[in-house]
N, C-alpha and C positions, 0 to 999 in steps of 0.2 A: 619574237622572244622577248621576254621578260628580263627586266634588269635585277641586279641584286640588292635587296632593302640593306638600309644602314646598318641593321642588327646582324645580315650576314656576312657582310663586310668585316665588321667588329668581330666576328667568330673567325672568318677568315686571319684575320691580323693575328689572332692570339692562337692558331692552328686546331683550332676546334672543330670547325665546319670545312670540308672539302665540297665545295659545289663543282660540278665540271664547267660550268657557264663562266667563259672566259670573254670580256669585250674591250674595246677602248676606252669607252665611258666610264665601265667599272672599275678598270687598273687604275684610271687616273682619279676615283674617288677613294679607291684604297691606298694609294699613294700620298694624297693630303691627309687621310685620317693618320696614317702612320707617321708623318710628319708632326701632326698637332700633338701625337701620344708622345714622341720624342722630345717636343717641346716641354712637354709638361711634366715628364720624369727627369727633366736635364737637372741639375744642381745648378743652384744659385753661385754665382764666382763671387767670392767676399775675397777682400783683400786680405794679408793678413796683420797690416796695419790696423785696418779698421777692429780686427777680432782683437788687436793687443791693445787698444786705446777701451775696448770694450771691457775686458778684461782691468786693466786698473783703475776703471772708473768704480767697478764692482770691489775692487778691494778698498779704494779709498773709501765708499758708502759703510764697507764691513768695519773698517778702523773709526769711525766716527763715533762718537758716544751716541746712546740712544735718545731719543728724544721723548719727553713725558709724554703717556697716552693720554690721550682725553675722550677716549672712548666710551668710558664709565661715567663722563660727566652728565648727559641728559638722563641716564637710568638712576644715577643717585638722585640728582633733581626730583625727579618723579615718583623715586620712592618716599622722601622727605615730604612732599606735598599729599601723599596718601597717609604717611603715621599723621600728620600734624590732622587731616581731615579726620582721620579714626579719633584723635583724641577730643578734637572739639565735638564730634557727635557722642561720644562717651561722657565728657562732660556734662552736655545739654540732655543727656537723658536720666544724669543721675541728681541735676538740680531741677528738673521740670517742678511745674508747681503741681503737688497731690492733692488732692481733695481732702477735707477734714470731715470724719463723721460727722452728722450733725443727730443729736437724740429729738425725736419727735414723740408726739402722744400715739398710742396704740389707735386710737379711732382713725386719726389721719393717714397712719401708717398704712393701715389696712385697706383705706381706699385708695392710697398710691399703691398698693401691691397689685389690685384688681386691675389699676389701670394700666402699669407694667406689664400686668401677665397679658393684657388685650394687645397690647402694643407689642411685645415679644411675638405673640400669636400672630399678628397681623404681618411683622416682617419676617417670622420664620415662612409664612404663606406666598410672601414675595419672593422669597430666595427660592424654594423650594419650586415655583411656575416655571416651567417649561418656555413657557410663550417669552419673548422679548418683549421689555418695556413698550418698544416702538408699534407693537402690532396692538396695544391698549386702543388708539385712537380708531384705528380701523374697527374695531370689534365695535365701538359705541356708535360709529355710522350706521352698522349693520344693523345693530340693536334698534335704531330710530327709524331705519325702513322698514 
């Protein structure tokens, strides 16, 4: 003969299941579970003096003048620091040293423009390359062998 499981005993306690099985061991377990349930749903005993003292403490706190809240202090300091950093960055960008145009002769300017064109061509070629720069030494090793 098998005994009732805890789930079946709890079902019987709440009137859900009606298992015809009755034995002394299962009846004892059912009484223990019922006592535990009764203890857990019992209302705590609190004296009226305790509740009155608690009520008086609440009224005393309500009648006090509110203290100034300092919850905004860190946010205000952070906002001021952010504004200061923005002003410093703006001031630095407006007062940066800007290069002044230099007038050169056409022959030097023409040679420089060709060199500039070659430089831009090389830079764009490097930028358009899908190969990472770190792979270049590996290709050099492969070309040597």
